[in-house]
Every structure is written in structure tokens, then in C-alpha cells.
N, C-alpha and C positions, 0 to 999 in steps of 0.2 A: 886506361891503366889496366894492366893484366895482373891478376893475382896468381900466385903459385900455391900448390897444395903443400902442406906440411905432413910428413910421415908421422903417424902416431902409433905407438905400441905400448902394450902393458908390460910392466916389469914386475915379476914376482907373483903374478896371478894369471898367467897365460891361459889356464884352463877355463877361466870365466870371461875371457876377452870377447867383446862384441862391439859392433859399430852402430851408430845412429846417423841417419842422413841429415843434411841441413834441413831446418824447418823454420817457417815463419808463422808465428801465432801471436795471440794477444792474451794477456792476463794482467790482473792487478798485482802490484808488487811495491815494495819499499825500495827506495834508494837511500843509502846511508853514507854520510860524509863525516869526516873527522875534522873538527874545527879547533884550531889551536887557541886556547882560552887566554894565553899570555899571563897565566897565573904564576905564582911564585915557584911552583914545581914544574912549570912547562907542560901541564897536562892538556889533554884533548877532550873535547866533549863530542858525543855522537849527535848528529842532526839527521833526522829522517824525513823523507817526503814520500807520501803514498799516492800512487796514481796508476793509471792503466794506459798502455799504448801498444801498438803492434811492434814486435821486435823479432830479431832473427837469432838463431843458434847455429853456429858453424857445425860441420860434420864432426863427430866425436867418436873416438875409439877408447873404451875404458873397460873396467871389470868391477864387479861387485859380487862377491861370493855369498853374502848373507842377505841380499835384498833381491826380490824378484823384479822383473820389468814392470809389473803392475804396481808394486810398492814404490819403485823409483818414479813412476809417472804420477802417483798420488802425492808424493813429496815435492814434486817439481816446483809448485807455486811458492813453497816456503823456503826454497833454496836460493842462496845469493847468486846473482847473475851479473855479468858484465855486459853492458849494452852500449852501442855506439849511438849517442843521442844526436849526433850530427846527421846520421843516416841510419836510423834504427832498423830499417828493413832492407838494408843494402844486400844485394845478392852477389856482389863482387862481379868479376868477369870483365 
């Protein structure tokens, strides 16, 4: 299967636009799911699972005027991520 690239651009903060290459790394993190409790109000409860595994991040183009690259890197582990658990380190291609 062949993957195609998706064009990414920043809207409204072009002066701070920059790109990050694809990366594979490992760190501990939470996965959070929403579980429908079937209560009278139809509410959801959060369920979390804490673990570590190797995973990938696709190439990314974005901007952040008020955070440095160093700050962004330090905050990475506490940021929500979407991971493909079927193939968490899939490189595509």
C-alpha cells in the first residue's frame, strides 16, 4: 500500500511556521477513553490506561508564537497523542 503526503500549512501565524520530521520514539503516556455509563443523563466517564510503548509521529507543520522548541519538547510527554495501536511504529510507504 502506498501512502500519499498531505500538504500542511499554518493559517494565521505564518511567521512562526516550522516543520518537524517524522519520528519514532518511546515514552510513557496515558490513553483515555470515554465510556458511556448509560446513566439517566447519558453521561460519559473517563477511563485511562497508563503504559509505555514505541510509537510514531507523522511529519508535522505548525506554529507556536509563545512557546520555544525547547518548551514544546519538554511538554511533549504530557500532550495527548493519537497512536495506531495496530501498528504503533508504522513508517508507511
